[in-house]
N, C-alpha and C positions, 0 to 999 in steps of 0.2 A: 559650570556648564553641564547639563544632564548628559548621560551616556548616549541617549538616542540622538541628541542634537549633534554631538561630535561624530557619531557614526554616519549620520546623514551627510555631514560636511565631507567626510572622507570618501563617500561613494558618489558624490555629485559628479555629473558629467563635465568633461573638460571642453571649453569652447575657445574660439578665437585663435590667437597666435600660439597659446599654450598647447593647443591640439596639434600643431604642426612643428613646434619647437624641436622635439627630438628628431623628427624627420629631417628638418633643415640642418641640424647639427651633425647628422650622419654624413652629409656631403661636404662638410667643411674641410676635412683633411684632403680628400681627393681633389677638390677644386683648388684649394690653396697650394697643394703640392705641385699640381700641373701649372698653375699660373705663375708661381714663384720660379719654377724651373725655366719657364719661358722669359720671365721679366728680369731675372737677376743677371746683370752684366758679368761676363767672364766665367759664368758658372760651368759651362761645358768643359773648359780647360781644367778648372779646379776639381771637377768630379770625374775627370778622365773619360768623358763621353766620346764615342767614336762615330765615324761616318758610316761604318759598316756594321752589320749584325754581329754581335748582340747589342750594339749601340751604348748600352749602359752596363754597369757592374751587375753581377748576378743578384745581388741583394735587392736592387731596384725591381727586378722581375718578380722576386718573391713579394716585395711590397705591393706591386701592382696586382698580382694574382690573389694573394691573401686579403688585401684590402678590398678587392672587387667581391670576393666571397663574403667578407664581413658586411659590406654595404648591401649586398643582396639579402643576407640574413636579416639585417635591420629593417630594410624596406618591406620584406616579406612579413616580418613580425608586425610592423606598423599597419600594413594592409589587412593582416589577419584579424586585427582588432577592429577594423572598420566593417567587417562582415557582421550583419545582424544576428547570425547564428552563433557567433563566438562571444566570449566574455568581453565586456567593455572595461577599459582600465580606469580605476579611480584616479582622482587628481593627485593624490599622494604618490602613486606609482609613476605617473607621468613626470612629476617633479623630481623623483629620485633618478629616473632615467636621464632627464635633462641635466641634472647636476653631475652625473657620472660623465656624460658627454661634454657638457659645457665647461664645468669647473675642473675636469680631469683631462679629457681628451684634447680640448683646444689649447690649454696652456702647455700640455705635453708636446703637441705639434710645434708650437712656437719655440720651446726650449730645444727640441731636437733639430729644428731648422737652424737656429742660431749656433748650436754645437757643430752641425755639419759645415757651416760656413766659417767657423772660427779657426784660426791657426792654433789655438789652444783649447780644444774641445773639453779637456778635463775640467775647465772652470765651470762647466755646466753640469757636470756629473752629479753632484749632490742635489741641486734643484730638480734634476730629472728623476732621481731616485725618490725624492720626497713627493713629487707629483705622481709618480708611478704608484707609490704606496697608497696615497689618497684615492687614486683611480681604482685600484684593486679593491680597496675597502668599499668604495661606492658601488662597484659592480657586485661585490659579494652581498652587500646590504640589499640591493635590488633583487638579486637572485634568491637569497635565502628568506627574505621577508615576504616578497610578493609572488615568487614563481615556484618555490620548492615543492609545494604540495598540489598546486592547482593546475600546473601546465601538463598538457597531453604531449604525445610524441611529436606531433607536427610543430607545435610552438617551441618545444624543447630543442628541436633540430635548428630552428631559426636562431634561437638564443646562442646555441653552440657555434653556429657559423659566425655570428656577430662577435662573440667574445674571443673564440680561438683564432678567427681570421685576423682580428685587430691585434691580438697578442703576437701572432706569427709575423705580421707586417712590422710591428714595433721591434721585435727581436732582430729581424733582418736589417732594419734601418740602424738599430743600435750597433749591430755587427759592422755595418759599413763605416760608421763613425769611429768606433773604438776598437775594431778588430785588427 
């Protein structure tokens, strides 16, 4: 395939569901966490939830605040690229972001949830670390290949909110389970 043909393919606009996939995947952890908290029988007792403030362990407050910051950063970045004055993302970059969120973040959420509910959370430790390594590599690939040189201060701030917010939320949840 000629170089010009592959370059044109890499820069073609993204349409349909692929255009919204990374945005939808941003909300999976928050929606799933809230829904599962409400729908899992006996969870309040198992997690030591209280009727009075602070209601939940401190780690859950960190998950809430850091996760909200991360979600804001992700949505702001997604919207930033919908503005005609800013750079449109190529299909390869959208796919890399969706892989980091979908093949890293979603399985990580499932493993962390199972570990939190398990009487033996250590059984999930190795799979969690394997998925964590994959997720970090996928995020680094996205950041270093697509964002390193071209992002301005505004877009970089959105990325940092997304990455560090999710990282802090994950660390707090990990501490709750294994600390």
